[in-house]
matplotlib code that plots the C-alpha trace (Angstrom):
import matplotlib.pyplot as plt

x = [0.0, 1.1, 0.1, 0.5, 0.8, 0.8, 2.3, 3.3, -0.1, -0.9, -2.0, -0.1, -0.6, -1.2, 2.1, 3.7, 5.1, 4.5, 6.1, 3.9, 5.4, 3.9, 5.6, 4.9, 5.3, 5.6, 8.3, 7.0, 7.0, 9.4, 7.1, 4.1, 3.2, 2.4, -0.1, -1.5, -5.1, -7.0, -10.6, -12.0, -15.0, -18.1, -16.2, -15.1, -11.6, -9.4, -6.0, -3.1, 0.0, 1.4, 4.9, 5.8, 7.5, 10.9, 10.3, 11.1, 7.6, 5.5, 2.1, 0.5, -2.9, -2.9, -4.0, -0.7, 1.9, 4.8, 3.9, 4.0, 6.7, 6.5, 9.5, 10.1, 12.9, 12.5, 15.2, 13.2, 9.8, 8.6, 7.0, 7.1, 4.9, 6.6, 3.9, 5.0, 3.0, 0.1, -3.4, -6.5, -8.1, -5.4, -7.1, -8.2, -7.4, -4.5, -4.4, -1.5, -2.2, -0.4, -1.0, 0.3, -0.5, 0.9, -1.2, -0.8, -4.5, -5.1, -3.1, -5.9, -8.6, -9.0, -10.9, -7.6, -5.9, -6.5, -4.2, -4.8, -3.5, -5.7, -5.1, -3.6, -5.3, -3.8, -5.3, -4.2, -5.4, -5.8]
y = [0.0, 3.6, 7.0, 10.0, 13.7, 16.4, 19.9, 22.8, 24.1, 27.8, 30.8, 31.7, 34.0, 32.6, 31.8, 31.0, 27.8, 25.6, 22.4, 19.9, 17.2, 14.0, 12.3, 8.7, 6.5, 2.7, 0.3, -0.5, 3.0, 2.0, -0.8, 1.5, 3.5, 7.1, 9.4, 12.9, 13.7, 16.9, 17.9, 21.3, 22.6, 20.9, 18.6, 15.0, 14.0, 13.8, 12.2, 14.5, 12.3, 9.0, 7.5, 3.8, 2.3, 2.7, 6.1, 4.7, 5.4, 8.5, 9.2, 12.7, 14.0, 16.0, 19.1, 19.2, 17.8, 20.1, 22.1, 19.6, 17.1, 14.3, 12.8, 10.5, 10.0, 6.5, 7.0, 10.0, 8.3, 11.4, 12.1, 15.6, 17.5, 20.5, 22.7, 25.4, 27.9, 27.5, 28.5, 29.4, 26.1, 24.3, 25.5, 22.5, 20.4, 18.1, 14.6, 12.2, 8.5, 5.2, 1.6, -1.3, -0.1, -2.1, -1.3, 2.1, 2.3, 1.9, 5.0, 7.4, 5.4, 6.8, 3.7, 1.7, 3.7, 2.7, 5.0, 8.8, 11.9, 14.5, 16.9, 20.4, 23.4, 25.0, 28.3, 30.1, 33.7, 35.3]
z = [0.0, -0.6, 0.8, -1.5, -0.6, -3.2, -2.9, -5.0, -6.2, -6.1, -8.1, -11.2, -14.2, -17.6, -19.2, -15.9, -14.4, -11.4, -10.3, -8.4, -6.2, -5.0, -2.1, -1.4, 1.6, 1.5, 0.5, -3.0, -4.6, -7.3, -8.4, -9.0, -12.1, -11.2, -12.7, -12.5, -13.0, -12.6, -11.9, -12.6, -10.8, -12.2, -14.5, -14.4, -13.4, -16.4, -17.1, -17.4, -17.6, -16.5, -16.0, -15.8, -12.7, -14.2, -15.7, -19.1, -20.5, -20.2, -21.5, -21.9, -22.6, -25.8, -24.0, -22.1, -24.5, -24.9, -21.8, -19.0, -18.0, -15.6, -13.8, -10.9, -8.4, -6.9, -4.3, -3.0, -3.6, -5.3, -8.6, -10.2, -12.6, -14.2, -15.8, -18.1, -20.3, -18.1, -19.4, -17.5, -18.7, -16.6, -13.5, -11.4, -8.4, -9.4, -8.0, -7.8, -8.3, -8.0, -9.0, -10.9, -14.4, -17.3, -20.3, -22.0, -22.5, -18.7, -17.8, -18.8, -17.0, -13.5, -12.4, -12.9, -10.2, -6.5, -4.6, -4.6, -2.9, -1.4, -4.3, -4.7, -6.2, -9.3, -10.4, -13.5, -13.9, -17.3]

ax = plt.figure().add_subplot(projection="3d")
ax.plot(x, y, z, "-o")
ax.set_aspect("equal")
plt.show()
């Protein structure tokens, strides 16, 4: 089992940057795929990006490709989301997720992820 705690959210102007962190506890962090999802007010939770257990594979939603970068440090049990060129439509609560995800198609399905953080608010002003 793993517990996840996100940090790094905040208020930023359009075009700015933020880096989110997700710190994990538990001995098997390096075995888990990690993902970031977001949920805007009144909308469903949507996939943002995922990274395999080794960090060798990453998967991005089209809406964030070229602007967001996911990385992980297994020694620190932390996954990062660097967000650049932020837009007002990126405003949402961002959630970190973990699980044993093997299929590329499963990364974007939030029902496949069983471990979630509490979320961190990202607000992008225009």
